[in-house]
C-alpha positions as CSV (number, residue, x, y, z in Angstrom):
1,M,-43.0,-8.9,38.5
2,A,-45.9,-8.7,40.5
3,S,-48.4,-11.4,40.7
4,R,-51.7,-10.9,38.7
5,W,-54.9,-12.1,40.8
6,S,-58.6,-13.1,39.8
7,G,-61.4,-13.7,41.9
8,F,-64.1,-12.0,43.6
9,L,-64.9,-9.1,46.2
10,P,-66.7,-10.1,49.1
11,P,-70.2,-8.9,49.7
12,E,-70.4,-5.8,51.6
13,A,-74.2,-6.3,53.1
14,L,-73.8,-6.0,56.7
15,A,-76.8,-5.6,59.5
16,T,-75.9,-2.0,61.0
17,T,-77.7,0.4,63.6
18,D,-77.9,4.1,63.7
19,A,-74.7,4.7,65.6
20,K,-72.1,6.9,63.8
21,N,-69.9,4.9,61.2
22,D,-71.3,1.6,62.9
23,L,-69.6,-0.1,60.1
24,L,-66.1,0.0,61.4
25,S,-67.1,-2.1,64.3
26,F,-67.1,-4.8,61.7
27,G,-64.0,-7.3,59.9
28,V,-63.5,-10.0,58.0
29,L,-62.3,-13.1,59.3
30,A,-60.1,-15.4,57.3
31,V,-59.2,-19.2,58.2
32,G,-56.8,-21.1,56.1
33,A,-56.9,-25.0,56.3
34,D,-53.8,-25.0,58.4
35,G,-55.7,-22.8,61.2
36,Y,-53.7,-19.6,59.9
37,R,-56.2,-16.6,61.0
38,A,-56.0,-13.0,59.7
39,L,-58.9,-10.2,60.3
40,V,-59.1,-7.4,57.9
41,S,-61.5,-4.1,59.1
42,Y,-64.0,-3.1,57.2
43,G,-63.0,0.4,57.5
44,E,-59.8,-0.8,56.0
45,A,-61.3,-2.4,53.0
46,S,-63.9,-0.3,52.5
47,P,-64.2,2.4,49.4
48,D,-65.6,4.7,51.8
49,F,-62.8,4.7,54.5
50,G,-59.1,2.9,53.6
51,N,-60.2,1.8,50.0
52,R,-57.9,-1.3,50.5
53,G,-60.3,-3.7,49.4
54,L,-60.6,-7.4,49.9
55,L,-59.8,-10.2,47.5
56,V,-60.8,-13.9,47.1
57,A,-58.6,-15.0,44.6
58,L,-59.0,-17.9,42.7
59,T,-56.1,-17.7,40.1
60,E,-52.6,-16.4,40.1
61,D,-50.8,-15.4,36.7
62,G,-54.1,-16.4,35.0
63,K,-53.3,-20.1,36.6
64,P,-56.1,-21.7,38.8
65,L,-55.0,-21.7,42.4
66,A,-55.9,-25.5,44.2
67,Q,-57.7,-23.6,47.0
68,P,-59.1,-19.9,47.1
69,R,-56.5,-17.5,48.8
70,L,-57.4,-14.1,50.7
71,A,-55.7,-11.2,49.4
72,V,-55.4,-7.7,50.6
73,P,-54.1,-5.6,47.7
74,G,-51.3,-3.3,49.4
75,D,-50.3,-5.2,51.9
76,V,-46.8,-4.6,52.1
77,K,-45.6,-7.8,54.4
78,G,-48.6,-10.2,52.9
79,G,-49.2,-11.2,56.6
80,R,-52.6,-11.3,55.8
81,Y,-53.0,-13.2,53.1
82,V,-54.4,-16.4,53.9
83,S,-53.7,-19.2,51.7
84,D,-56.0,-22.5,51.2
85,L,-59.1,-20.2,52.5
86,V,-61.6,-22.7,54.0
87,Q,-64.0,-20.1,56.2
88,L,-64.4,-16.5,55.5
89,R,-66.8,-14.6,58.4
90,V,-67.8,-11.2,58.9
91,V,-67.6,-10.6,62.4
92,R,-68.6,-7.9,64.8
93,T,-65.6,-6.7,66.6
94,S,-67.4,-4.7,69.6
95,D,-70.8,-5.2,71.5
């Protein structure tokens, strides 16, 4: 049985330029308490492109998590799930 998550979606307000698809130069960097890091591109998460979304989970199967967790819905291996989330940053991946 698949886990049921609840939480919130990170805001999507980003400072962009007039360059074509400038939003695609952004990503979300998540860092766990143990130093584990994962980067998800804006294009992958955005409903206008990959439409996979991001979730900062606060509960799992109705039970509160001790610390928030980044979840990437549909991520087959779960390698970008970041437990004990301590930092979440929007970063520009190109100059």
